C-alpha positions as a Markdown table, in Angstrom:
| # | Residue | x | y | z |
|---|---|---|---|---|
| 1 | Met | -45.4 | 118.8 | -51.9 |
| 2 | Ala | -43.9 | 115.3 | -51.7 |
| 3 | Thr | -43.6 | 113.4 | -55.3 |
| 4 | Glu | -44.3 | 109.6 | -54.7 |
| 5 | Ile | -42.1 | 107.4 | -57.2 |
| 6 | Lys | -43.8 | 104.4 | -58.1 |
| 7 | Met | -43.0 | 100.9 | -59.5 |
| 8 | Pro | -43.2 | 101.5 | -63.5 |
| 9 | Ala | -44.7 | 99.0 | -66.0 |
| 10 | Leu | -41.8 | 98.4 | -68.3 |
| 11 | Ser | -43.7 | 96.3 | -70.6 |
| 12 | Pro | -47.3 | 95.2 | -71.6 |
| 13 | Thr | -47.2 | 92.4 | -70.2 |
| 14 | Met | -45.3 | 93.9 | -66.6 |
| 15 | Thr | -47.4 | 93.2 | -63.4 |
| 16 | Thr | -44.6 | 92.2 | -61.1 |
| 17 | Gly | -41.1 | 93.3 | -61.1 |
| 18 | Ile | -37.9 | 93.0 | -59.4 |
| 19 | Leu | -36.4 | 96.1 | -57.5 |
| 20 | Ala | -33.0 | 95.2 | -58.5 |
| 21 | Lys | -30.8 | 97.9 | -57.6 |
| 22 | Trp | -30.8 | 101.5 | -56.1 |
| 23 | Leu | -28.4 | 103.8 | -58.0 |
| 24 | Val | -29.1 | 106.3 | -55.4 |
| 25 | Gly | -29.4 | 106.9 | -51.6 |
| 26 | Glu | -31.8 | 108.5 | -49.1 |
| 27 | Gly | -30.9 | 112.3 | -48.8 |
| 28 | Asp | -29.2 | 112.3 | -52.7 |
| 29 | Gln | -30.1 | 115.2 | -54.9 |
| 30 | Ile | -31.7 | 113.8 | -57.7 |
| 31 | Asn | -32.9 | 115.6 | -61.1 |
| 32 | Ser | -35.0 | 114.9 | -63.9 |
| 33 | Gly | -33.6 | 112.2 | -66.1 |
| 34 | Asp | -31.2 | 110.9 | -63.6 |
| 35 | Val | -30.8 | 106.6 | -63.9 |
| 36 | Ile | -32.1 | 106.3 | -59.9 |
| 37 | Ala | -33.0 | 102.1 | -59.9 |
| 38 | Glu | -32.8 | 99.1 | -61.8 |
| 39 | Ile | -35.5 | 97.3 | -62.3 |
| 40 | Glu | -36.0 | 93.3 | -63.8 |
| 41 | Thr | -38.7 | 92.5 | -65.6 |
| 42 | Asp | -39.6 | 89.3 | -67.6 |
| 43 | Lys | -37.8 | 90.2 | -70.6 |
| 44 | Ala | -34.4 | 92.1 | -69.2 |
| 45 | Thr | -32.9 | 94.4 | -66.2 |
| 46 | Met | -33.8 | 97.8 | -67.4 |
| 47 | Glu | -32.6 | 101.6 | -65.7 |
| 48 | Val | -35.6 | 103.7 | -64.5 |
| 49 | Glu | -35.1 | 107.3 | -64.7 |
| 50 | Ser | -36.8 | 109.8 | -62.4 |
| 51 | Val | -39.3 | 112.4 | -63.7 |
| 52 | Asp | -38.9 | 115.1 | -61.2 |
| 53 | Asp | -36.4 | 117.3 | -59.6 |
| 54 | Gly | -36.2 | 117.0 | -55.8 |
| 55 | Ile | -34.1 | 115.0 | -52.9 |
| 56 | Met | -34.9 | 111.2 | -52.3 |
| 57 | Ala | -36.6 | 111.9 | -48.9 |
| 58 | Lys | -37.4 | 108.1 | -48.4 |
| 59 | Ile | -36.6 | 104.8 | -50.3 |
| 60 | Leu | -39.8 | 102.7 | -48.9 |
| 61 | Ile | -38.8 | 99.7 | -51.3 |
| 62 | Glu | -35.4 | 98.0 | -50.7 |
| 63 | Ala | -33.5 | 96.5 | -53.5 |
| 64 | Gly | -33.9 | 92.9 | -53.9 |
| 65 | Arg | -37.4 | 92.9 | -53.5 |
| 66 | Glu | -39.5 | 90.4 | -55.7 |
| 67 | Asn | -43.0 | 90.9 | -56.6 |
| 68 | Val | -43.0 | 94.6 | -56.4 |
| 69 | Ser | -46.3 | 95.5 | -58.6 |
| 70 | Val | -46.8 | 97.7 | -60.7 |
| 71 | Gly | -47.6 | 101.2 | -58.9 |
| 72 | Glu | -46.8 | 100.3 | -55.3 |
| 73 | Val | -44.9 | 103.5 | -54.1 |
| 74 | Ile | -41.3 | 102.2 | -54.2 |
| 75 | Ala | -39.8 | 105.8 | -53.0 |
| 76 | Val | -40.4 | 109.7 | -52.2 |
| 77 | Leu | -39.0 | 112.5 | -53.2 |
| 78 | Ala | -39.0 | 115.8 | -51.1 |
| 79 | Glu | -39.7 | 118.9 | -53.5 |
| 80 | Asp | -38.9 | 122.9 | -52.9 |
| 81 | Gly | -39.5 | 124.1 | -49.3 |
| 82 | Glu | -39.3 | 120.6 | -47.8 |
| 83 | Thr | -36.6 | 118.8 | -46.6 |
| 84 | Ala | -35.7 | 114.9 | -46.7 |
| 85 | Asp | -36.7 | 114.4 | -43.3 |
| 86 | Asp | -40.2 | 116.3 | -43.0 |
| 87 | Val | -41.7 | 114.2 | -46.0 |
| 88 | Ala | -40.0 | 111.1 | -44.1 |
| 89 | Asn | -41.6 | 111.7 | -40.7 |
| 90 | Asn | -44.9 | 111.8 | -42.8 |
| 91 | Val | -44.8 | 109.2 | -44.5 |
| 92 | Ser | -47.4 | 106.1 | -43.6 |
| 93 | Asp | -48.4 | 102.6 | -44.0 |
| 94 | Ala | -44.9 | 102.2 | -46.1 |
| 95 | Pro | -44.6 | 98.5 | -46.9 |
| 96 | Gln | -42.3 | 96.9 | -45.0 |
| 97 | Pro | -39.8 | 95.2 | -46.9 |
| 98 | Ala | -39.6 | 91.3 | -47.7 |
| 99 | Ala | -37.4 | 89.6 | -44.9 |
| 100 | Arg | -33.9 | 89.7 | -46.0 |
| 101 | Pro | -32.2 | 85.6 | -46.7 |
| 102 | Pro | -29.7 | 83.7 | -44.1 |
| 103 | Ala | -26.4 | 85.8 | -44.2 |
| 104 | Ala | -24.6 | 82.8 | -45.9 |
| 105 | Leu | -27.5 | 82.7 | -48.1 |
| 106 | Arg | -27.3 | 86.2 | -49.0 |
| 107 | Ser | -24.0 | 86.5 | -49.0 |
| 108 | Met | -23.5 | 84.0 | -52.4 |
| 109 | Thr | -26.5 | 85.1 | -54.3 |
| 110 | Ser | -26.0 | 88.7 | -54.4 |
| 111 | Val | -23.6 | 90.3 | -57.1 |
| 112 | Pro | -21.0 | 92.1 | -55.9 |
| 113 | Glu | -21.5 | 95.5 | -56.3 |
| 114 | Arg | -20.1 | 99.1 | -56.2 |
| 115 | Ser | -20.6 | 100.7 | -53.3 |
| 116 | Lys | -22.1 | 104.0 | -53.4 |
| 117 | Pro | -19.6 | 106.6 | -54.3 |
| 118 | Ser | -18.7 | 109.0 | -52.2 |
| 119 | Leu | -17.9 | 112.7 | -52.0 |
| 120 | Gly | -15.7 | 113.5 | -54.9 |
| 121 | Glu | -15.4 | 110.2 | -56.3 |
| 122 | Pro | -16.5 | 109.8 | -60.3 |
| 123 | Arg | -20.1 | 107.7 | -60.7 |
| 124 | Ile | -19.2 | 104.5 | -63.1 |
| 125 | Phe | -22.1 | 104.4 | -66.2 |
| 126 | Ser | -22.5 | 100.6 | -67.0 |
| 127 | Ser | -25.4 | 98.6 | -68.3 |
| 128 | Pro | -26.8 | 96.0 | -65.9 |
| 129 | Leu | -25.3 | 93.3 | -68.1 |
| 130 | Ala | -21.9 | 94.9 | -68.0 |
| 131 | Arg | -21.9 | 94.8 | -64.2 |
| 132 | Arg | -23.0 | 91.1 | -64.1 |
| 133 | Ile | -20.1 | 90.2 | -66.4 |
| 134 | Ala | -17.8 | 92.0 | -64.6 |
| 135 | Ala | -19.0 | 90.2 | -61.3 |
| 136 | Asp | -18.3 | 87.3 | -63.0 |
| 137 | Lys | -15.1 | 87.5 | -64.9 |
| 138 | Gly | -13.4 | 89.6 | -61.3 |
| 139 | Val | -12.8 | 92.9 | -63.5 |
| 140 | Ala | -13.0 | 96.2 | -61.6 |
| 141 | Leu | -15.3 | 98.7 | -63.6 |
| 142 | Asp | -13.3 | 101.6 | -63.0 |
| 143 | Gly | -10.3 | 100.3 | -65.1 |
| 144 | Ile | -12.3 | 99.8 | -68.2 |
| 145 | Thr | -13.2 | 102.5 | -70.3 |
| 146 | Gly | -17.0 | 102.5 | -71.7 |
| 147 | Ser | -17.9 | 102.7 | -75.7 |
| 148 | Gly | -21.1 | 103.4 | -75.3 |
| 149 | Pro | -23.0 | 106.9 | -75.1 |
| 150 | His | -21.2 | 109.2 | -72.9 |
| 151 | Gly | -18.5 | 106.7 | -72.1 |
| 152 | Arg | -20.8 | 104.1 | -70.9 |
| 153 | Ile | -19.6 | 101.1 | -70.1 |
| 154 | Leu | -21.0 | 98.2 | -72.2 |
| 155 | Arg | -21.2 | 94.3 | -72.2 |
| 156 | Arg | -18.6 | 94.3 | -75.3 |
| 157 | Asp | -16.2 | 96.6 | -73.1 |
| 158 | Val | -16.3 | 93.9 | -70.2 |
| 159 | Glu | -15.6 | 91.1 | -72.1 |
| 160 | Thr | -12.5 | 92.3 | -74.0 |
| 161 | Ala | -11.1 | 93.7 | -70.8 |
| 162 | Lys | -8.3 | 92.4 | -68.5 |
| 163 | Ala | -8.8 | 91.4 | -64.8 |
| 164 | Leu | -7.0 | 94.6 | -63.7 |
| 165 | Arg | -8.1 | 94.1 | -60.0 |
| 166 | Thr | -10.1 | 91.3 | -59.1 |
| 167 | Val | -13.2 | 91.0 | -57.1 |
| 168 | Lys | -13.3 | 88.5 | -54.0 |
| 169 | Pro | -16.2 | 85.7 | -54.9 |
| 170 | Ala | -18.5 | 85.8 | -52.3 |
| 171 | Leu | -19.0 | 82.2 | -53.0 |
| 172 | Ser | -15.2 | 80.9 | -51.1 |
| 173 | Ser | -16.7 | 83.1 | -47.7 |
| 174 | Ser | -20.0 | 81.8 | -47.7 |
| 175 | Phe | -20.3 | 77.6 | -49.0 |
| 176 | Gly | -20.1 | 76.1 | -46.1 |
| 177 | Gly | -23.5 | 78.6 | -45.0 |
| 178 | Ile | -25.0 | 77.1 | -48.2 |
| 179 | Glu | -24.5 | 73.3 | -47.6 |
| 180 | Ala | -25.6 | 74.1 | -44.2 |
| 181 | Leu | -29.0 | 75.3 | -45.6 |
| 182 | Val | -29.2 | 72.8 | -48.3 |
| 183 | Gly | -27.9 | 70.0 | -46.6 |
| 184 | Gly | -24.9 | 69.2 | -48.2 |
| 185 | Gln | -21.5 | 68.7 | -47.0 |
| 186 | Gln | -18.1 | 70.5 | -48.7 |
| 187 | Gly | -15.9 | 68.4 | -50.4 |
| 188 | Leu | -18.2 | 65.4 | -50.9 |
| 189 | Lys | -19.0 | 64.0 | -54.3 |
| 190 | Gly | -22.4 | 65.1 | -54.9 |
| 191 | Asp | -22.6 | 68.9 | -53.9 |
| 192 | Ser | -24.8 | 71.2 | -54.7 |
| 193 | Tyr | -25.4 | 74.8 | -54.6 |
| 194 | Leu | -28.7 | 77.0 | -55.0 |
| 195 | Val | -29.0 | 79.6 | -57.7 |
| 196 | Pro | -31.8 | 82.4 | -57.3 |
| 197 | Asn | -34.4 | 82.0 | -60.6 |
| 198 | Gly | -34.7 | 85.5 | -61.8 |
| 199 | Gln | -37.7 | 87.2 | -63.0 |
| 200 | Met | -37.3 | 86.6 | -66.4 |
| 201 | Arg | -36.5 | 82.6 | -65.8 |
| 202 | Lys | -39.5 | 82.6 | -63.6 |
| 203 | Val | -41.8 | 84.3 | -66.8 |
| 204 | Ile | -39.8 | 81.9 | -69.2 |
| 205 | Ala | -40.9 | 78.7 | -67.1 |
| 206 | Asp | -44.4 | 79.9 | -66.7 |
| 207 | Arg | -45.1 | 80.7 | -70.2 |
| 208 | Leu | -43.9 | 77.8 | -71.8 |
| 209 | Gln | -45.1 | 75.4 | -69.2 |
| 210 | Arg | -48.6 | 76.8 | -69.9 |
| 211 | Ser | -47.8 | 76.7 | -73.9 |
| 212 | Lys | -47.1 | 72.9 | -73.5 |
| 213 | Gln | -50.4 | 72.4 | -71.6 |
| 214 | Gln | -52.7 | 74.5 | -73.3 |
| 215 | Ala | -51.9 | 74.5 | -77.2 |
| 216 | Pro | -51.7 | 71.2 | -79.2 |
| 217 | His | -48.4 | 71.1 | -80.7 |
| 218 | Phe | -48.1 | 69.6 | -83.6 |
| 219 | Tyr | -44.2 | 68.9 | -85.8 |
| 220 | Leu | -43.5 | 69.0 | -89.3 |
| 221 | Thr | -39.7 | 68.6 | -90.3 |
| 222 | Val | -38.1 | 68.8 | -94.0 |
| 223 | Asp | -34.8 | 68.9 | -95.4 |
| 224 | Cys | -33.5 | 72.1 | -97.4 |
| 225 | Met | -30.7 | 71.9 | -99.8 |
| 226 | Ile | -29.0 | 75.2 | -99.3 |
| 227 | Asp | -25.9 | 75.2 | -101.8 |
| 228 | Thr | -27.7 | 78.1 | -103.8 |
| 229 | Leu | -28.7 | 80.0 | -101.2 |
| 230 | Leu | -24.8 | 80.2 | -99.6 |
| 231 | Asp | -23.8 | 80.9 | -102.9 |
| 232 | Ala | -26.1 | 83.8 | -103.5 |
| 233 | Arg | -24.9 | 84.8 | -100.1 |
| 234 | Lys | -21.5 | 85.2 | -101.1 |
| 235 | Val | -22.6 | 87.4 | -104.3 |
| 236 | Leu | -24.9 | 89.6 | -102.5 |
| 237 | Asn | -21.8 | 90.0 | -99.9 |
| 238 | Val | -19.5 | 91.4 | -102.4 |
| 239 | Lys | -21.9 | 93.9 | -103.9 |
| 240 | Ala | -23.2 | 94.9 | -100.3 |
| 241 | Pro | -21.6 | 98.0 | -98.8 |
| 242 | Asp | -18.8 | 97.6 | -96.2 |
| 243 | Asp | -21.0 | 97.8 | -93.5 |
| 244 | Val | -23.5 | 95.1 | -94.5 |
| 245 | Lys | -22.9 | 91.2 | -94.1 |
| 246 | Ile | -25.6 | 89.2 | -94.8 |
| 247 | Ser | -25.9 | 85.9 | -92.6 |
| 248 | Leu | -27.3 | 82.8 | -93.1 |
| 249 | Asn | -30.0 | 83.6 | -90.3 |
| 250 | Asp | -30.9 | 87.3 | -92.5 |
| 251 | Met | -31.8 | 85.1 | -95.2 |
| 252 | Ile | -34.0 | 82.4 | -93.5 |
| 253 | Ile | -35.7 | 85.2 | -91.6 |
| 254 | Arg | -36.5 | 86.7 | -95.4 |
| 255 | Ala | -37.9 | 83.3 | -96.5 |
| 256 | Ala | -40.2 | 82.5 | -93.5 |
| 257 | Ala | -41.4 | 85.8 | -94.1 |
| 258 | Met | -42.1 | 85.4 | -97.8 |
| 259 | Ala | -43.6 | 82.2 | -97.0 |
| 260 | Leu | -46.0 | 83.9 | -94.2 |
| 261 | Ile | -47.0 | 86.3 | -97.2 |
| 262 | Ala | -47.6 | 83.4 | -99.6 |
| 263 | Val | -49.5 | 81.1 | -96.5 |
| 264 | Pro | -51.5 | 83.6 | -95.0 |
| 265 | Glu | -53.6 | 81.1 | -92.8 |
| 266 | Ala | -50.3 | 80.2 | -91.2 |
| 267 | Asn | -49.6 | 83.8 | -89.9 |
| 268 | Ala | -52.2 | 83.3 | -86.8 |
| 269 | Ser | -52.9 | 82.7 | -83.5 |
| 270 | Trp | -55.4 | 81.4 | -81.8 |
| 271 | Glu | -57.7 | 84.1 | -79.1 |
| 272 | Gly | -61.0 | 81.3 | -78.4 |
| 273 | Asp | -63.5 | 82.4 | -79.9 |
| 274 | His | -61.1 | 83.7 | -82.6 |
| 275 | Thr | -58.3 | 83.3 | -84.8 |
| 276 | Arg | -56.2 | 86.4 | -85.5 |
| 277 | Arg | -54.6 | 86.5 | -89.1 |
| 278 | Phe | -51.7 | 89.0 | -89.0 |
| 279 | His | -51.2 | 91.5 | -92.6 |
| 280 | Asn | -47.3 | 91.6 | -92.0 |
| 281 | Ala | -44.9 | 89.0 | -91.4 |
| 282 | Asn | -43.8 | 90.3 | -87.3 |
| 283 | Ile | -41.0 | 87.8 | -87.2 |
| 284 | Ser | -39.6 | 87.2 | -83.6 |
| 285 | Met | -35.8 | 86.2 | -83.7 |
| 286 | Ala | -34.8 | 84.0 | -80.4 |
| 287 | Val | -32.0 | 85.7 | -79.0 |
| 288 | Ala | -30.2 | 84.1 | -75.9 |
| 289 | Val | -29.2 | 86.6 | -73.4 |
| 290 | Glu | -28.0 | 86.0 | -69.8 |
| 291 | Gly | -30.8 | 84.2 | -67.4 |
| 292 | Gly | -32.7 | 83.1 | -70.5 |
| 293 | Leu | -34.0 | 84.3 | -74.1 |
| 294 | Ile | -35.7 | 87.2 | -75.6 |
| 295 | Thr | -37.6 | 87.8 | -78.9 |
| 296 | Pro | -36.6 | 91.1 | -80.7 |
| 297 | Ile | -39.2 | 91.4 | -84.1 |
| 298 | Ile | -38.6 | 92.4 | -87.3 |
| 299 | Trp | -41.9 | 94.0 | -88.4 |
| 300 | Ala | -43.3 | 93.8 | -91.4 |
| 301 | Ala | -40.2 | 91.9 | -92.5 |
| 302 | Glu | -41.8 | 90.7 | -96.2 |
| 303 | Glu | -41.1 | 94.2 | -96.7 |
| 304 | Thr | -37.4 | 94.8 | -95.7 |
| 305 | Gly | -34.6 | 94.1 | -97.9 |
| 306 | Leu | -31.7 | 92.0 | -97.4 |
| 307 | Ala | -29.2 | 94.8 | -97.1 |
| 308 | Ala | -32.0 | 96.4 | -94.2 |
| 309 | Leu | -32.6 | 93.2 | -92.5 |
| 310 | Ser | -28.9 | 92.6 | -92.0 |
| 311 | Arg | -28.3 | 95.6 | -90.1 |
| 312 | Ile | -31.8 | 95.4 | -88.2 |
| 313 | Thr | -30.8 | 91.7 | -87.0 |
| 314 | Lys | -27.5 | 92.6 | -85.3 |
| 315 | Asp | -28.4 | 95.6 | -84.1 |
| 316 | Leu | -31.2 | 93.8 | -82.5 |
| 317 | Ala | -29.5 | 91.4 | -81.6 |
| 318 | Gln | -26.6 | 93.5 | -79.9 |
| 319 | Arg | -29.2 | 95.5 | -77.7 |
| 320 | Ala | -31.3 | 92.4 | -76.5 |
| 321 | Arg | -27.7 | 91.1 | -74.7 |
| 322 | Asp | -27.3 | 94.4 | -73.4 |
| 323 | Gly | -30.2 | 94.6 | -71.8 |
| 324 | Gln | -30.9 | 98.0 | -74.4 |
| 325 | Leu | -34.1 | 97.4 | -75.8 |
| 326 | Ala | -37.3 | 99.0 | -75.3 |
| 327 | Ala | -40.8 | 96.8 | -74.3 |
| 328 | Glu | -42.3 | 97.6 | -78.0 |
| 329 | Glu | -39.3 | 96.3 | -80.2 |
| 330 | Tyr | -39.8 | 92.7 | -78.4 |
| 331 | Thr | -43.4 | 92.5 | -77.6 |
| 332 | Gly | -46.5 | 91.4 | -80.4 |
| 333 | Gly | -44.7 | 89.3 | -83.4 |
| 334 | Ser | -46.6 | 87.3 | -85.4 |
| 335 | Phe | -44.1 | 84.1 | -85.6 |
| 336 | Thr | -40.7 | 83.0 | -84.1 |
| 337 | Ile | -37.6 | 81.5 | -85.2 |
| 338 | Ser | -35.4 | 79.7 | -83.5 |
| 339 | Asn | -31.9 | 78.9 | -84.9 |
| 340 | Leu | -29.5 | 76.5 | -83.2 |
| 341 | Gly | -27.1 | 76.2 | -86.1 |
| 342 | Met | -24.4 | 78.1 | -84.7 |
| 343 | Phe | -24.0 | 75.4 | -82.2 |
| 344 | Gly | -24.1 | 72.3 | -84.0 |
| 345 | Ile | -27.6 | 71.3 | -83.7 |
| 346 | Arg | -28.7 | 69.2 | -86.4 |
| 347 | Glu | -32.5 | 69.0 | -85.3 |
| 348 | Phe | -34.8 | 70.1 | -82.9 |
| 349 | Ala | -38.4 | 71.4 | -82.4 |
| 350 | Ala | -39.4 | 74.1 | -80.1 |
| 351 | Val | -41.8 | 75.1 | -77.8 |
| 352 | Ile | -44.5 | 77.8 | -79.2 |
| 353 | Asn | -44.0 | 81.3 | -78.5 |
| 354 | Pro | -47.6 | 82.1 | -77.0 |
| 355 | Pro | -49.6 | 84.1 | -78.0 |
| 356 | Gln | -48.4 | 83.1 | -81.6 |
| 357 | Gly | -49.3 | 80.0 | -84.0 |
| 358 | Ala | -45.9 | 78.6 | -85.1 |
| 359 | Ile | -42.4 | 78.6 | -84.3 |
| 360 | Leu | -39.7 | 77.2 | -86.7 |
| 361 | Ala | -36.8 | 75.7 | -85.5 |
| 362 | Val | -33.4 | 75.8 | -87.3 |
| 363 | Gly | -30.6 | 73.4 | -87.2 |
| 364 | Val | -27.2 | 73.5 | -89.0 |
| 365 | Gly | -26.3 | 73.2 | -92.8 |
| 366 | Glu | -23.9 | 70.1 | -93.3 |
| 367 | Lys | -22.6 | 68.2 | -96.1 |
| 368 | Arg | -24.9 | 64.8 | -96.5 |
| 369 | Pro | -25.1 | 62.2 | -99.2 |
| 370 | Val | -28.6 | 62.7 | -101.4 |
| 371 | Val | -29.8 | 60.8 | -104.3 |
| 372 | Ile | -30.3 | 63.8 | -107.2 |
| 373 | Asp | -32.0 | 62.2 | -110.2 |
| 374 | Gly | -31.3 | 58.4 | -109.2 |
| 375 | Gly | -27.6 | 59.1 | -108.6 |
| 376 | Leu | -25.8 | 59.7 | -105.2 |
| 377 | Ala | -24.1 | 62.5 | -104.6 |
| 378 | Val | -23.4 | 65.4 | -102.1 |
| 379 | Ala | -25.6 | 68.2 | -100.9 |
| 380 | Thr | -25.4 | 71.0 | -97.9 |
| 381 | Leu | -28.4 | 70.0 | -96.3 |
| 382 | Met | -30.8 | 72.1 | -93.4 |
| 383 | Thr | -33.2 | 70.6 | -91.2 |
| 384 | Val | -36.0 | 72.7 | -90.0 |
| 385 | Thr | -39.1 | 71.9 | -87.5 |
| 386 | Leu | -42.4 | 73.5 | -87.6 |
| 387 | Ser | -44.0 | 73.9 | -84.2 |
| 388 | Ala | -47.6 | 75.0 | -84.9 |
| 389 | Asp | -50.5 | 75.4 | -82.8 |
| 390 | His | -53.5 | 73.0 | -83.8 |
| 391 | Arg | -56.1 | 75.4 | -82.6 |
| 392 | Ala | -54.7 | 78.2 | -85.0 |
| 393 | Val | -52.7 | 76.1 | -87.6 |
| 394 | Asp | -54.1 | 73.0 | -89.3 |
| 395 | Gly | -51.8 | 70.1 | -90.4 |
| 396 | Ala | -52.2 | 71.0 | -94.3 |
| 397 | Val | -51.7 | 74.5 | -93.6 |
| 398 | Gly | -48.1 | 73.8 | -92.0 |
| 399 | Ala | -47.0 | 71.6 | -94.8 |
| 400 | Lys | -47.9 | 74.0 | -97.1 |
| 401 | Trp | -46.3 | 76.7 | -95.5 |
| 402 | Leu | -42.8 | 74.6 | -95.2 |
| 403 | Gln | -43.3 | 73.7 | -98.7 |
| 404 | Ala | -43.1 | 77.7 | -99.4 |
| 405 | Phe | -40.4 | 78.2 | -97.5 |
| 406 | Arg | -38.3 | 75.1 | -98.8 |
| 407 | Gly | -39.2 | 76.9 | -102.0 |
| 408 | Phe | -37.6 | 80.1 | -101.2 |
| 409 | Ile | -34.9 | 78.9 | -99.6 |
| 410 | Glu | -33.7 | 76.6 | -102.7 |
| 411 | Asn | -34.5 | 79.4 | -105.2 |
| 412 | Pro | -33.5 | 81.9 | -103.3 |
| 413 | Val | -33.7 | 84.5 | -106.5 |
| 414 | Thr | -37.5 | 84.2 | -105.9 |
| 415 | Met | -37.5 | 85.7 | -102.9 |
| 416 | Leu | -36.5 | 88.9 | -104.5 |
| 417 | Leu | -39.9 | 88.5 | -106.9 |
């Protein structure tokens, strides 16, 4: 009996997705565990494995189709005793593929891909992010040695590779067609072109728009003196194992977690008839990725030492950028930290990550003049801003939390108590 392959739910919040790419074609032999497609969700592009053996009899949803509902049949496998033609001929009521865009627009917006390997040509295993970066850099994947499991090509392999063989960008051949579509004229000032919004960008836009519309944000800002914290970090890194390098962000996460335990009223989210209070400080860490951002979670961060925390954050950040996080690693969380200090940003206010009740925006640590004991001095200050949902967190609670946070930052030894 033929086996239906359905659109999987790759995260608890996923209702639709984009069938970004088929890695097999009709008539191919499929084994259980083979990667057959790439699905773009609201968080990342993820690979989908077959759970059955068989022959790919019919692909019902073409690559590039958007808004494919979870549970929708996307392909059919022929099993033992069946031929692909038999199954394909018996498939009825197949959903019609979405209309393809005009040729000029299609050639510009699609990412250059390798064609299906011919007989005897080895298949190249690479992450979706690595393929995108390779296309942007004009690097041929078949000239790269992968450092991932089983020789899989990862982002870092592409970023360190030289342009071994360039891929001609589709933009040059189709820009005139694009301009005809958007009303521009090539060569004139004011030219523009269209960039398709991926599923991640659309979901980010929808969630944050609803957050600003529905959650009454208020903002509290304090300056933290971090000279003692920086000195403590140096000592810790001298004593730490060779594979551990504790970052300033690790210590900020630890301080935020300890403050959430000290002021549990701030560790909350609004749920209409109820306010949810969390037992643990489950810190979501904002990580910029291609096309948007993702927030992997450090679960029960208050129970994690700085050396372990350093390993966890480094691993989560790398796998987030490589698109290798599992859904449970970025779904949930009780509080978010967004750090733009590495970009030299002094101060900013972040939008709350719903349904959480608060987010901390962290700026750069920099030398500034301060008054200490009535005298002028120079100290390293870091400005942080708490954005809170006034439905779940009152102003006094937010102030108490920031006071506790600053206490841990300015007296880092207390984080070890």
